[in-house]
Structures are given as structure tokens and as C-alpha cells.
N, C-alpha and C positions, 0 to 999 in steps of 0.2 A: 883301433884297438890298442890297448896298452898292456905291457907286461911290467909288473913291479915285483921286486923280491924284497922281502922284509923278514925280520926275526919275529916269530910269534911271541907275544908278550906272556903267554901262559906257560909254554913249554921250552922256550928258548931255542926253537928250531927254525930253520929257514923255510919260508913259504912263498911261492910265486903266485901272484894274483893276476889273472887275465880278465880285463874289463873292457867294456865298450863293444862287445859282440852283439850284432843285431840278429839274434837267433831266437826262435821260440824255445820253450822249456825243454821239449823233447830233443831238439837238435843240439841244444846246449849240453844236456846230459850225455848224449851220445859222444859229442866232441870231448867232453871232460873225461869220459871213460877211456876213449882212445888215447888221449894224452897221458893219462895216468899209466896205462899199459906200456906205452912207448918210453916213458920216463922211468919205469920200473919202481914206482913208489906209490904212496897213498895220496889222497886228496879228496876233494868234494866239489859240489856245485851248490852255491848258496846265493840266493837273491841276485841271480844274473852274473855272478862272479865265479870263475873257475879257480879253485885253489889247488896247487900242486905242491906237495912237500918236497923240500930240498931246493938248493940253488941250481935250477935247471934252465936259467934264462936263455942261454945260447941254444940249447936243444929245442926248447919251446918255440923260439923265434924261427928256427929252421923248419920245424914241423908245421907251424902255422903258415909260413910263407910257401911251403910246398903245397899247401891246400889252396893257395891263391889268395890268402888273407894278408893284408898289409899291416905291419906292426909300426905304429906311429911313435910310441914312447917306450923306452927300454931302460928302466931305472932300478937302482938299488937304494933301499931306505933302511937305515939302522935306527931303530927306536931305542933311545937311551934307557928308558924304563925297563925294556926287555932284557938288557944286558946286566943290569944291577942284580 
């Protein structure tokens, strides 16, 4: 599983993307809802990717590892077109 944080090109806000989870749609939606609640922000689940608003990389890593999931990649991506 990977956590990547990037600036949304549309609104200029940070969004954390969690990818690589081997879960069915129902389990993915439940996990996404729990993570949004624990992070105190918005987000969604789209096409197998959990999106959490804000730079919550450290908290997400802790929450996922507490559930027994291994985080392989933990990165920050700044899209130059999003900043302009």
C-alpha cells in the first residue's frame, strides 16, 4: 500500500491518496469512512483509491499500521501546475 500526498490541481488543497489496498468495494468504503472520521476531514473513495483531504500522511500511516497494514511508500508530490 502507498500513501501519497499532493496538491489538488483544481482547488489548491492537499489531498492524501492511499492506493494498493487489496480490499473489496464495501471494505474499502468502510475503511475510507473510518479514516476520514479519525482525520477530522473530508475525502472520498474513487476507483480503489482512498482520498483524504489535508496533509495527514503521518496520522494515516499510524492508523493503517495499527490495523496491521504495511505502508510501503510514503511520499509527497507537489504538482507545479497546481501551484500556479
